[in-house]
Rosetta silent file (secondary structure, phi, psi, omega in degrees, C-alpha in Angstrom):
SEQUENCE: MILWWDERAPTPIQRLYRAEIERVRRALNEALFLSLVEFEVHYAVFPPGAFYRRHRDQFLTADERMISCILYLNAVWSEADGGALRIYDPHGTIHDVLPRAGTFVLLRSDTVEHEVLPTHRERFSVTGWLRRRSRVFHVERSQDCSG
SCORE:     score description
SCORE:     0.000 S_00000001
   1 L     0.000  138.095  178.485  -38.286   97.323  -40.766 S_00000001
   2 E  -117.506  133.834  176.811  -38.866   94.235  -42.876 S_00000001
   3 E  -130.536  104.439 -179.946  -36.121   92.534  -44.901 S_00000001
   4 E   -70.449  143.312  178.402  -37.323   89.661  -47.105 S_00000001
   5 L   -70.740  141.098  175.288  -34.883   86.808  -47.619 S_00000001
   6 L   -85.901  106.110 -176.267  -33.290   86.553  -51.042 S_00000001
   7 L   -67.097  -20.821 -178.615  -34.218   83.025  -52.102 S_00000001
   8 L   -80.754  -21.076 -176.701  -31.645   83.072  -54.923 S_00000001
   9 L  -141.680   65.748 -179.159  -28.654   83.651  -52.614 S_00000001
  10 L   -70.715  147.839  174.107  -29.300   82.314  -49.093 S_00000001
  11 L   -76.605  166.025  177.671  -26.587   82.579  -46.470 S_00000001
  12 H   -57.002  -40.544 -179.577  -25.382   79.361  -44.770 S_00000001
  13 H   -70.008  -34.259  176.000  -27.491   80.088  -41.665 S_00000001
  14 H   -65.797  -39.076  176.737  -30.558   80.794  -43.840 S_00000001
  15 H   -63.189  -42.258  178.442  -30.052   77.437  -45.585 S_00000001
  16 H   -63.060  -45.605  179.398  -29.820   75.712  -42.197 S_00000001
  17 H   -61.991  -44.291  178.831  -32.978   77.446  -40.924 S_00000001
  18 H   -61.363  -37.846  178.275  -34.873   76.548  -44.100 S_00000001
  19 H   -63.177  -41.146  178.071  -33.825   72.901  -43.713 S_00000001
  20 H   -66.962  -41.190  177.770  -35.232   72.872  -40.165 S_00000001
  21 H   -64.107  -34.911  177.384  -38.453   74.548  -41.324 S_00000001
  22 H   -63.141  -38.469  175.951  -38.700   71.898  -44.049 S_00000001
  23 H   -63.109  -42.145  178.022  -38.605   69.222  -41.327 S_00000001
  24 H   -63.316  -44.005 -179.927  -41.396   71.076  -39.485 S_00000001
  25 H   -58.027  -48.317 -179.871  -43.408   71.375  -42.716 S_00000001
  26 H   -62.857  -42.639 -179.859  -43.193   67.644  -43.412 S_00000001
  27 H   -63.676  -41.838  178.320  -44.094   66.755  -39.805 S_00000001
  28 H   -65.481  -40.494  177.899  -47.136   69.059  -39.830 S_00000001
  29 H   -63.274  -42.826  179.791  -48.296   67.635  -43.151 S_00000001
  30 H   -66.428  -40.856 -175.118  -47.958   64.064  -41.865 S_00000001
  31 H   -82.880  -36.240 -171.025  -49.676   64.754  -38.539 S_00000001
  32 H  -119.591   -0.360  177.698  -52.340   67.276  -39.532 S_00000001
  33 L    53.962   48.547 -175.887  -52.798   66.822  -43.314 S_00000001
  34 L   -87.520  -14.005 -179.011  -52.336   70.558  -43.964 S_00000001
  35 L    58.792   41.888  177.822  -50.898   70.264  -47.512 S_00000001
  36 E   -74.256  132.594 -174.242  -48.217   72.860  -46.795 S_00000001
  37 E  -121.942  -19.346 -177.314  -46.082   73.421  -49.897 S_00000001
  38 E  -154.001  171.474 -177.268  -43.837   76.458  -49.357 S_00000001
  39 E  -135.841  128.625  172.372  -42.336   78.910  -46.888 S_00000001
  40 E  -112.747  143.872 -170.166  -42.034   82.696  -47.138 S_00000001
  41 E  -153.133  148.722  174.907  -39.789   84.450  -44.636 S_00000001
  42 E  -149.455  164.387  169.025  -38.296   87.782  -43.597 S_00000001
  43 E   -87.472  140.299  175.870  -36.342   89.466  -40.833 S_00000001
  44 E  -122.872  127.483  177.881  -38.437   91.824  -38.710 S_00000001
  45 E  -120.356  121.192  177.146  -36.858   94.636  -36.709 S_00000001
  46 E  -104.841  117.284  176.315  -39.035   96.631  -34.322 S_00000001
  47 L   -75.051  165.724  177.489  -37.429   99.880  -33.127 S_00000001
  48 L   -52.785  136.066 -179.160  -38.190  101.200  -29.624 S_00000001
  49 L    92.416  -13.386 -177.609  -41.830  102.284  -29.404 S_00000001
  50 L   -77.873  156.509  178.180  -42.988   99.994  -32.213 S_00000001
  51 L  -157.950  173.355  176.171  -45.899   97.572  -31.873 S_00000001
  52 E  -140.614  119.100 -175.760  -48.275   95.601  -34.084 S_00000001
  53 E   -63.173  162.392 -179.188  -52.005   95.659  -33.360 S_00000001
  54 E   -55.322  132.147 -175.871  -54.106   92.525  -32.825 S_00000001
  55 E  -164.441  173.848  165.671  -54.521   90.580  -36.083 S_00000001
  56 L  -112.010  157.909 -177.197  -54.397   87.234  -37.868 S_00000001
  57 L   -90.627    3.272  178.134  -51.661   86.484  -40.397 S_00000001
  58 L  -102.192  130.766 -179.158  -53.977   85.337  -43.172 S_00000001
  59 L   -72.427  153.850  177.260  -55.210   87.972  -45.594 S_00000001
  60 L   -66.695  -29.577 -175.692  -58.920   88.374  -46.318 S_00000001
  61 L   -98.165   -0.082 -179.319  -58.266   88.024  -50.050 S_00000001
  62 L  -148.993  138.518 -174.888  -55.829   85.075  -49.910 S_00000001
  63 L  -116.635   21.781 -176.023  -55.867   81.887  -47.869 S_00000001
  64 L   -72.640  -36.521 -177.146  -52.406   80.443  -48.501 S_00000001
  65 E   -71.306  122.054 -178.970  -50.824   81.249  -45.116 S_00000001
  66 E  -114.153  -42.679 -176.569  -51.578   78.411  -42.692 S_00000001
  67 E  -127.717  123.868  174.988  -48.846   78.367  -40.038 S_00000001
  68 E   -89.655  136.503 -177.986  -46.960   81.402  -38.727 S_00000001
  69 E  -125.501  123.846 -178.833  -43.386   80.689  -37.585 S_00000001
  70 E  -128.860  125.863  174.680  -41.465   83.146  -35.406 S_00000001
  71 E  -117.942  121.871 -178.464  -37.881   82.710  -34.200 S_00000001
  72 E   -88.318  147.428 -172.249  -36.611   85.376  -31.806 S_00000001
  73 L  -120.221   -2.534 -178.464  -33.035   86.639  -32.007 S_00000001
  74 E   -75.353  119.924 -177.164  -32.545   88.944  -28.971 S_00000001
  75 L   -64.202  -39.570 -179.112  -29.838   87.450  -26.731 S_00000001
  76 L  -127.617  132.060  179.212  -31.061   89.217  -23.594 S_00000001
  77 L  -154.201  136.905  176.863  -34.643   90.298  -22.952 S_00000001
  78 L  -125.155  165.714  178.156  -36.667   91.082  -19.833 S_00000001
  79 H   -57.048  -34.368  179.926  -40.327   91.875  -19.221 S_00000001
  80 H   -64.210  -19.070  178.944  -39.316   95.525  -18.692 S_00000001
  81 H   -77.469  -11.286 -178.938  -38.161   95.605  -22.343 S_00000001
  82 E    68.248 -153.997  173.689  -41.766   95.145  -23.525 S_00000001
  83 L    68.346   16.932  179.692  -42.288   93.786  -27.032 S_00000001
  84 L   -67.516  148.605  169.279  -43.952   90.538  -25.977 S_00000001
  85 E   -83.055  119.424  178.026  -45.932   88.549  -28.508 S_00000001
  86 E  -101.581  120.855 -178.026  -49.451   88.384  -27.080 S_00000001
  87 E  -109.856  130.476  177.212  -51.396   85.351  -28.308 S_00000001
  88 E  -103.794  104.518 -177.217  -55.162   85.093  -27.877 S_00000001
  89 L   -78.611  161.615 -175.332  -56.020   81.408  -27.892 S_00000001
  90 L   -61.354  -15.250 -179.603  -59.454   80.194  -29.055 S_00000001
  91 L   -93.442    3.721  177.780  -60.473   79.468  -25.431 S_00000001
  92 L    91.446    2.865  178.733  -60.031   83.093  -24.392 S_00000001
  93 L   -86.597  142.451  177.687  -56.704   82.688  -22.618 S_00000001
  94 E  -104.392  133.975  177.994  -53.949   85.222  -23.256 S_00000001
  95 E  -122.849  126.934  175.142  -50.329   84.069  -23.542 S_00000001
  96 E  -105.909  129.442 -178.974  -47.413   86.522  -23.573 S_00000001
  97 E  -117.720  119.781  177.220  -44.147   85.312  -25.109 S_00000001
  98 L   -75.949  142.349 -176.799  -40.983   87.332  -24.556 S_00000001
  99 L   -82.098   63.625  179.982  -38.774   87.655  -27.656 S_00000001
 100 E   -90.371  143.862 -178.620  -35.720   85.888  -26.244 S_00000001
 101 L   -50.230  133.278  177.570  -33.155   84.293  -28.575 S_00000001
 102 L    90.516  -13.578  176.543  -34.026   80.725  -29.477 S_00000001
 103 L   -72.104  128.155 -177.452  -37.715   81.006  -28.616 S_00000001
 104 E  -122.526  127.586 -177.139  -39.682   79.515  -31.503 S_00000001
 105 E  -121.187  131.745  171.279  -43.433   80.050  -31.877 S_00000001
 106 E  -118.218  135.568  174.456  -45.813   78.275  -34.250 S_00000001
 107 E  -150.552  155.495  178.785  -49.436   79.359  -34.546 S_00000001
 108 E   -67.276  126.134 -178.891  -52.307   79.006  -36.988 S_00000001
 109 L   -70.691  -30.228 -172.517  -52.242   81.972  -39.354 S_00000001
 110 L   -90.330  -19.244 -173.368  -55.946   81.798  -40.121 S_00000001
 111 L  -125.009  -21.360 -173.670  -57.475   81.427  -36.651 S_00000001
 112 L   -99.052  115.442  176.470  -55.111   82.637  -33.917 S_00000001
 113 E   -81.194  146.405 -179.117  -55.155   86.354  -33.197 S_00000001
 114 E  -157.401  166.944  176.715  -52.001   87.924  -31.820 S_00000001
 115 E  -152.221  164.205  172.569  -50.220   91.243  -31.441 S_00000001
 116 E  -108.089  120.636  178.822  -46.816   92.654  -30.559 S_00000001
 117 L   -71.648  155.887 -178.577  -46.924   94.831  -27.462 S_00000001
 118 L   -53.315  133.534 -179.133  -44.967   98.108  -27.534 S_00000001
 119 E   -99.204  146.248 -179.304  -41.252   97.470  -27.338 S_00000001
 120 L  -104.841   -1.917  174.502  -38.845   99.612  -25.333 S_00000001
 121 L  -150.239  170.255 -177.767  -35.735   98.492  -27.191 S_00000001
 122 L   -61.463  135.595 -173.850  -34.859   97.081  -30.606 S_00000001
 123 E  -126.355  129.330 -174.917  -36.518   93.689  -31.172 S_00000001
 124 E  -120.178  139.596  174.244  -35.359   91.147  -33.778 S_00000001
 125 E  -152.068  161.929  166.575  -37.060   88.082  -35.242 S_00000001
 126 E  -107.461  118.298 -176.054  -37.207   85.799  -38.229 S_00000001
 127 E  -121.640  132.557 -179.079  -40.874   85.616  -39.167 S_00000001
 128 E  -150.748  175.709 -176.854  -42.331   83.374  -41.826 S_00000001
 129 E  -138.032  127.012  170.172  -45.371   81.491  -43.009 S_00000001
 130 E   -81.256  129.645 -170.547  -45.863   77.927  -44.116 S_00000001
 131 E  -120.487  151.358  170.974  -48.254   78.132  -47.026 S_00000001
 132 E  -108.233  173.121  173.111  -50.613   75.876  -48.907 S_00000001
 133 L   -68.593  150.365 -178.130  -51.849   76.299  -52.449 S_00000001
 134 L   -62.348  139.908  175.003  -54.634   78.838  -52.749 S_00000001
 135 L  -113.000   12.688 -178.837  -58.165   77.581  -52.251 S_00000001
 136 L   -73.436  126.002  178.240  -59.815   80.816  -53.310 S_00000001
 137 L  -107.670  134.716  178.638  -62.454   80.174  -55.902 S_00000001
 138 L   -96.831  125.430  179.582  -63.626   82.948  -58.153 S_00000001
 139 L  -105.346  121.989  178.145  -67.332   82.970  -58.844 S_00000001
 140 L   -80.150  140.012  177.270  -68.392   84.794  -61.933 S_00000001
 141 L   -74.331  133.694  177.263  -71.515   86.846  -61.654 S_00000001
 142 L   -77.852  149.080  179.370  -74.244   85.595  -63.925 S_00000001
 143 L   -77.663  142.714  179.024  -75.747   88.078  -66.302 S_00000001
 144 L   -76.705  117.193 -177.819  -79.263   89.168  -65.548 S_00000001
 145 L  -105.137   23.886 -173.696  -81.438   87.746  -68.317 S_00000001
 146 L   -89.348   33.755  169.764  -84.681   89.161  -67.050 S_00000001
 147 L    44.958    0.000    0.000  -85.375   91.297  -70.055 S_00000001
């Protein structure tokens, strides 16, 4: 289940989280010149048995998502509970991250593949994306003038 945050009426904790993400956004822009301008965010709830296949977080038709941000909310979690975030780094190494409360993961949306392994109990996170302005250019097809 996905529940997008209502930007018009944030709760106090949502305002606090957004303020922290704003600090991260500014730091990434200063250090890496990413031109990040906004943040989209939702709650994600995975019921037992749910998973998410290997993917990147940037769409083929849009290039705005640059940095994926995941904050886990489960107070207690063990390896037996499943549901790990599996990250495939560019060097071929696999990293599994258990969704324990307070664990915060940042990864490149456009280049880092990842998946959620099957979970054996309900799994909660706040998942969002730091975005840049679109760089998609539309090329018009020229008309064939070859008579």
